[in-house]
N, C-alpha and C positions, 0 to 999 in steps of 0.2 A: 504494500500500500504506500503510495507516495503522498507526501504532504505538500501543500502549496508552499512556495518559497516564502520565507518570512523576512521581511525587511523591517527590522526593529532595531532599537538602540541596543547598546552593549548590555544594559542592565535588564531590559525586557526580554522575556524568553517565551517561545511557543510552549504550549502545554504538551509535555511528553510524560506518559505514565511511568512511575518508578519501575526500573527493571526492563523497560522496553528498549531493545536494541535499535539504534538509529545511526544513519550516516548523515553527516552535516558538512556544509561548506560555509566557511567564514570569508568575508571580504575584508582584506587587510588594508591598512592606510595607504599603501602604494598601489591599490587596486588589484593586487594579486589575490588568488583564491587558495585557501587551505582546506584540505579535506581530512576528515577524521571520522571515527566511529566509536560509540560508547553505549553502555547500558545505564550509565549514570550521567545523563545529560546536564542536569543542573550543576552537579559537582564539577563536571568537566569544564563548563563555561566559567564557573567561579575560579577554577585553576588557571584557565587562560587569562581571565581578568587580573588575577593576582601575579601573573608572569611566571607561573610554575607549570603551565600545561604543555608548552612547546616553545623551543628556542625561536623558531620562525615567527610564531605569533607574538612572542614577547618583544622581538626586535621590530615588529611592524604594527604595533598598537597605535591608535585604537582599531578595533575590529567590529564588524557587524555580522550578525547571523544572516546569511543570504539564502540558505536552503536547508531544510530538514526532511529526511525521508525515513519513515518508519519501516522496519524490516518485517515482512509478513511472517516469516518463519520464526522470528524472534529468537535467534541464536547467534552466537559469536561468529561461527564459521560463515553463515550467510551474510552477516554484516561486513566481515573482512573481505569477502569476495566482491560485494557490491562496492566497497570502498576502493578496492584495487581496480575495478572496472571504471569507476569515475576518475581515478587518478590517471588512467591511460588516455582519457579524453583530452582533446585540445581545449584551449581557453574558450574559443568560440562555441564549442559543443557544451562546455560547462555553463556558459552564459545562457544557451538555449534551454538547458535543463532548469536553470534558475527561473527563467521566464515562463516555463511551461506550467 
């Protein structure tokens, strides 16, 4: 199941049920996109905000949540496979995904 792209501030977050695996894209301050997956979305965003989530995000803050996709199978393997597939996309294809 895909969620609509969320264009929200750094502190606002889309509702993701606890334990639900998601793949997300963050738009960084230099307009690059960071892709990640987690089953603790709120905690992961707080870690990114605090500068402890990823060196790339820490170096390019502020960031905005650009896209969140829930994983229908709701397991780590499916989330990591989807994350890998998104990471293989070019920027134009990722922008299309965000706009869909």
